[in-house]
C-alpha positions, 0 to 999 in steps of 0.5 A, a space after each residue: 666215821 660212824 655213818 651208816 654207809 661206807 660210800 654212796 652212788 648218785 643214780 641219775 641221767 644227763 641234764 637232771 641237775 647232778 652237777 648241782 647236786 654234787 656241788 652241794 654234796 661237796 659243800 658238806 664237811 665229811 662228804 666227797 663226790 668224785 664226779 663221773 667215776 665210771 664214765 667210759 671217756 674219763 675218770 671222774 672229771 673231764 680230761 682226768 685219767 686218774 682217781 685214788 691212784 687208779 688210772 683210766 686204763 686200770 679202771 677199764 680193766 678192773 672197775 672193782 678196783 676203783 669202786 673198792 678204793 672209793 669205798 675204802 677212802 678215809 676221812 669222808 663219806 665218798 661217792 660218785 655219780 652214775 649214768 646209764 651210759 657208764 660202766 655196767 660192771 659196777 652197777 650191780 655190786 653197788 646196788 647189792 651192797 646195803 652199805 652203799 647209799 643210793 641217791 636217785 635224782 630225777 627230773 621232768 624227762 621232757 626238760 632233761 631231754 630238751 636240755 640234753 639236745 641244746 647242750 649237744 648243740 651248743 657244746 655248753 654243759 655247765 654255766 657259772 657266768 651268765 654273760 657267756 650263756 649260749 642260747 639255742 633252739 632244737 627241733 623236737 623229734 617225737 620218735 627219739 623222745 619216745 625212745 629216750 622216755 622208754 629208756 629212762 622209765 626202764 632204768 627207774 623201774 629196774 632200780 626200784 625193783 632191785 631195791 625192793 628185792 634186796 630190802 633196801 631203800 633210796 633217797 629220792 630227790 627231784 631236780 626242783 628239790 635242789 633249790 631247797 636247803 631243807 631237803 639237801 640237809 635232809 639228805 645229809 641227815 639220811 647219809 648219817 653225816 653230822 654236817 649241814 649246809 648254811 646256804 646252797 651252792 650257787 656257782 652253777 646257774 640254770 642254763 635254759 630257764 625258759 618254758 619247754 615250748 620256747 626251746 623248740 622250733 616246732 612247738 605244735 608238733 611237740 604238743 601233739 606228740 606229747 598229747 599222745 603219750 599214755 602216762 597212765 599205761 592205759 593200754 598196758 596189758 597187765 601181767 601177774 604171772 610169775 617169772 619162769 625159768 628157761 626149762 632147759 631140761 625140756 629142750 630137745 636136740 636132734 641126735 645128728 642134725 644141728 637142730 634144737 626144739 625149744 618146746 612151749 608146753 601145751 603145743 605140738 611137742 610130740 609131733 615135733 619131737 617125732 619129726 626131729 627123730 624121723 629126720 635122723 632115722 632114730 627113735 624118739 627116745 634117742 633124742 637129746 633131752 632132759 639135759 642140764 644147762 651145761 650139757 645143752 651149752 656143750 651141744 651148741 658149742 659142738 654144733 656150729 651153725 645150729 638152729 633153735 626153734 619153737 612153735 606157737 599154738 593158738 591160745 584157744 587151741 592150746 587151752 582146749 588141748 590142755 583141758 582135754 588131756 590134763 583135766 578131763 583125762 584121769 589117765 597118764 599126764 592128768 593133773 589129778 589134784 588140780 582136776 579135783 580142786 577145779 571140779 569139787 571146790 570151784 565147781 567147773 561142771 564136768 563129771 568125776 569120770 568122763 564117759 560118752 554116755 554122761 558127758 555131752 557136747 553142751 556140757 563140754 562147751 559149759 565146762 571148757 568155758 568155765 575153765 577159760 574163765 578160771 584160767 584168767 583167775 589163775 594167771 592173775 594170781 587170784 587162786 591158790 593154783 600154780 601158774 603151770 607151764 601148760 597154761 601160762 602165757 606163751 609170752 611168759 615161756 619165751 621170756 624164760 627161754 631168753 635167760 638161757 637161749 633165744 630161738 632163731 625161729 618162732 614158728 606157728 603151728 599152722 605153718 610147720 608143715 612147710 616151715 620145718 622141712 624148709 628149716 631142715 633144708 637149711 641145715 643139709 637135708 635134701 629130702 626131710 620127712 613130713 610131719 605127723 598130724 597132732 592127735 585129736 582132742 577127746 572126748 570132743 574136738 574144738 571145732 565141735 563147740 567153737 563160737 565167738 563167745 569162746 573166742 572172746 573168753 580165750 582172748 580175754 584170758 590170753 590177752 598178752 599172747 593175742 596182742 604180742 603175737 597178733 593171734 586172730 580168731 581160731 580156725 581149724 588146721 
């Protein structure tokens, strides 16, 4: 055919005008849109059970068979409409394929939501004869609409991000654009077909042309609910951290007990690992760690009833511990290159060699304050220093874990003294050991320097963790 695409997908939602768009696409010579080809309940059209020789049963067994048939169909540029509720197995291959044209159709979400509710109430999904139009009002549900809005926004964001990452673009078209002949002919040009429309397909009629307020029984409640929607994400906590992997090699499984610890770096890793070893009366070196995904998955399969857990540490305490053990310290575990960069290039005030006689409590306060401020810049991607697992947000670490395995329990450091023995009892231990105490930070404890200004700095630096996990002001354990 000589077009730049082999087939197309119309990415839309119900009640966004996709039927009208399809009608105009089918009015173009050399273009064929085959309806909702991957609707779970039918294939292409309502009550249809076959398309391109592929039956509904065959499609459900292997959706790629129908996708390949659409791609290879002769004599036209073929495509289909796809909604979020359709077979998810075809979305990724279509999005990945640069020879698949992506047409993204949008509509004011309030209009599409109200239209959807009315259609479900009247059972009228298309209108070609105004004389048989069914009129109805619906009750606006603020909670249901908020959920609908979130789903639509997440889907659109996913599409945009995927196209960005794969170096592709889409043809974006709005519901109101469907009445513009020039826009639809622009779509034809973008698809690479030679035909153009002389007029719009006018067989389908708008079903609910009245203002949204007149379509609901509770307009005042709807206005009030909509006024509270944060259209500009004023309350969104910015996140510039790179996505993290699951770091499976750091997971620690007990030797005999079906417990697995998913550590968050900068937390009480050593204490918890030792407790797992004490639980089975083994050396900590005998615990199962430094394993790959396959090996950890095998452990989970061979330990039915296992429990996975992680431990959150207060962001202030975590940052202070990391600062003392990996930045001030020049011994084992020190980040010497980053230490030198922070001290020499970014002038965080601490001496080259920290000793009792050259580093006071007041100097420690000043240096740790500067470190907290600098961490904020690191997490915002404003420095060349990596967002290390020791100081990334704990929320980011948990998101990375979810790629492989979610913890059954997310515990707080202040509660593990009782929570971990209780967890051990759940998996068969009648007399679990007590936890040791975490090593004290040196050269100074956080309690030696803590004040409200430090708390404010930590809360600003780790705003995501404070918000998502509800951390209050730090208190000594």
